[in-house]
N, C-alpha and C positions, 0 to 999 in steps of 0.2 A: 266353340269361340266363339263369337258375337258377330265376327265380321261376316260369320257366311251367311248372315239375314241381307246383305246386300248394303251394308253401309258404313261410311269414311269411317277410317279408326285414328285416324292423324288428332292430333289435341287441338282444341275447339279455342278460339281466340273472340273476344269482344270486336264487334264491328257491323255492319251491314251484312244481314245475309246475302250472298251473291245466287244468282240463279245459276244453281248446277246442271251442267249437260248431263243428259241421259244416254244412256247405250244406246246404238244405234237400233234397235230392236224395240227399244222403249220409246224411242221417238217417234216408231209405226206404229208401235200400238196408240199411245196419245194419241195421233195424228187420226186413227180410226176410231176411235170409242169416244174420245173427250173432244173432238175438235178443234185439237192445237196444232197451230202450225207456227214454225219458227219466225216467218217474216209476218208473223200478224201480231205475236205476243206481248210486245213491246208495247202495241197501240193498245192492247185490249188491258194490261195492267195499267195501261193510264188513263183511259175511257173509267175504268172501275174505279180509279182514285179520284175523277173528276165526278163520279154520283158520289160517294161518300163523302166528300168535300162539300157537295151542293145541300147534302140535307145536313150539315151540320154535323156530322158525326165523327168524333175525336179519335176514335182506336187506332192502332198501330197500321201504317202505311208502306212497308217495307214491301220492295217489290214480290220478295222470297214471302212475304206472309200473304201478298195479296192474291198470288199466282194459286195458292192451295185452295181459295176457293173458289176460282175460275176453274182450276180441272174436277174441282168436286161438283162440280154444276154444267160439263161441259162445255164451258166459253160462252154460255147464255149468260149476257151482263146483269139482265133483271133478275137473274134465280142467284149470279153469284153474290148482288147488293142484299137481296134478303138475307141469304146466308152470313153474310156479314154481320148485316143487324142483328139476327138468331144470336149468335155468338155473345156478344153484347152485351144483347137482352137476356140471355139466359145469366150472365154475370151479375145483373143486378136483381135479378129474382132469386137468387139463391144466393145469398153473400153468407150462409155459413157453409159453404162449400168451396165458395171461389177466394174468400180472404185469405191471404195467406197460404197462396196455393204453393207450396214447394215440397221437393221428393222428403225432404228430412220429416215433416208433417205426418207423413204416412208411411213411412220405411215399413214398421211393422207389419201393414198390409201384404206388402212383399214378403216379408222372412217369413210371414206363416204362411203362404201361398195360398192364398187367398185371391189374391190376383197376381198373375204372371205373364209373359210371353215368351213364348216358346223358340226356341235358338234356332231353329230353322224354320222358312217359310216352306207353304205346299208348292207344289208343281207349276200352277198359275203364279206363284210369286207373293200370292198374299200372305202376310206375317200373321199367327198364330194367336188372338188374345184367349188368355185361359182364365177361367174365372169358376171358384170353387167356393161358393158361400156358406155351403155347410161346415165349412172348417171357421169361419167366422164365429167368435166369442162376444156375443149382444150387451156380454157384462165387462167386456174389457174394453169395447170402444165403440163410436156411436156406426150407424150406418151410413152417417154422410161421407165417412172415411173411405167405403168402399167408392161412392162416385167420385172423391178427389184422386183415389188412386189409377181409377181406371181412366180420366182425364189426362194425368200425367204421364200416363202410357204412351195413349194416343197422339198426345202433342210430343214426345220426345221421335215418335216414329217420324211423324210427318216435317221435322225441322230435321233428321241426323237421316232418313233415308227418304228422301225425295221420289224414290221408285214408289214407295207405298201411297202415294197422291194418284202415280196411275193403276198400278194393281187394285188397290182396296186392300180390306182384311178380311179373316174370318175368324169369327167368334164362338167359344165353344164353351157352354156352360154345365157343368157337372153339377149335378145336385146331389149328390149321394150323400148322406148324413144332415139331409135339409130337414127341418125340423120347426115343431109350433114357435119355438123360442127365436128362431130367425122370422117365422113367418108374420108371427103378431107386428114384428116393424117392418113387413112388407107387402102388408095386406091393403092398408090403409091409403085413400085419396092421393094424399101429398106422394107418396114415394112410387103410387104409381104415375102418375104427373108426371114427375121426374124422370124416372126410367122413361118413359114412351120420349120426352126431348132428350136426354141423352145418348137414345138410339139413335135417332133420326133427325140429327140437325145442332145438335151444341157445339161439335166439333167439323170441320170439312172433311171428313174423311166415307169413302167409299166402302159402304157395310156390302159386301161380298155374299155374306151366307152367316147364321146362326145354327150354331148346330146344340140340341139341348137333351144331356143326355141323365137318365134314372130318374124323370121325372115321379116324383112320390103326388099322392092323392093331392097334398097343399098345392101344389105346382098349378092344379087347375084352375083353382080358385082365384089366383094371382092372375094367371093366364088370362081367365078369363073377363077379368077387370083392364090388363093392359093390351087387350087385343084390339079393341076396339078403337083405340088412339095410334094406331100403328098406319103408318099409309100401306095400301095394297100392294106395293112393291116390297116392300118388308115383311109383311107376310107371308108372302110368296116364299120369301127367303129362309124362313123357319125350317127348321127339318126337326121333329122329333124323335128320338131313335128309342124311348126306352130303353130297356133294361139289356138292348142287343148291341155287345160289343162287332158281332160282325157290320151291322147296320152303320156305327160311329167308324170301324177302321175301314170302312170303303170309301169313305167320303175323306178321314183323316188317320192316314197310315199308321202303325205302332210307329215306324222309327222316329213321327216328328212328336210322339206322346213324352211325356215324364217316365222317367223308367221307376219310379219313387210315387206313382201316383195310382189308384186305380183301375186303371182302362188299359192295363197288357202292355202299356207301353215298352218300348226299348232305347228310347232316345236321351240326352242327357237329364240329369236330375234339375229340381227347381228346390230353392231357389238358384239361382248364377250367381254366383260374388261378382264377376266380373260385369252382366249386367247391372248389378245393385251398385255396383260404383260408378259405372257410367252415368245411371242414372242419377247419383247424388253429385256427379259433377258439373248436371246443370241447374243448380239450385240459384246459384245466379241469375244464371238465363229469365228461371219461372219469377225471381223477385222482381227483374228487371219488367217483365210484362205483366206484372201485379202495380204498374204506377200508372196503368190507365184508369182511374177511378171514374167510377159511374153512375151518374144521374140520370135523370127523366127530365125529358120535354116536359113541359106544362101544359101545351097544348094538344099533346097526344100520345100515345102510349108506344113510346119509342123510345129507345133506352140510347144516351150518349156518353162520352167521356171527355173528362176536362183535356184539354190541348197540354200537351208539357211541352217544353221548350222545344222538342224535335219530333215531327209525327211520326220520321223516320224511325223506329224503335233500333235498340243498338241489339242485335242477336248475334249470336254464335256463326263464323261460315267456318266450311272446310274446302279442300281445294279440290278435290275428285269427289264421283260419285264410282261404288265399285259395283259390279253386278250383281 
């Protein structure tokens, strides 16, 4: 059951997203690690909104949406503003990824288990995002769908599971069956630049670890091009396990891994029908988020979006946060 990951499971409805109260232990972690203090939070959100408006950026200004950027940047206003700007700049740079970004458009990526969110979080509370590029058939659909599915998965977590904004996520990349028919799409500079941007900044999420298993010789060429583009903090969080399941299991234990993968997992199989259905239920939400079209300022290399009738976007809300 997907409620184990700590997400509200009651019905979602339209409306401005509320800032949901975190459990006591998460509030303590947020204050210790993220500099988030309840008595100052509303003021910080208002200050970030004012900074965004002063730059004439017209993206979503919902309280809950802005809080994601503050948490991801430990309540540093300037860094949060930069992250917000980068979020929308990325959408300008890659319209082939962000145009009509909706779950129904990439449902095949999840049903084929190329991208998945594992049902249970790790001991630190981090959801585990599972990526199997070797299962992708390049003749069936383009590599841009890989990015689109990953973005939707992270955005769904940030929306429905606010604890993720505090804990961060863990990424598991299983390179079993990765071959040159995949590599020809991944080795080029365009793919590499996109991958670097998506790993470290296009969404306001804390990446706590990246585990890579069963990397083939081909991977060394891809990684040698990608590594210089990554920040030192991210590089230090990448762990290569080779073909050692013992090494992988020491970081991600078998009970978290799907029983129907090649990692000797004992956890629930993927794809999970409940998760797929819950993601499809957010199709209207992602459609509304697509209503912030993007243009460039003529005088600077900064993207902005047209002002909609209301800057506070209408987001689904839930009434509680489960531990």
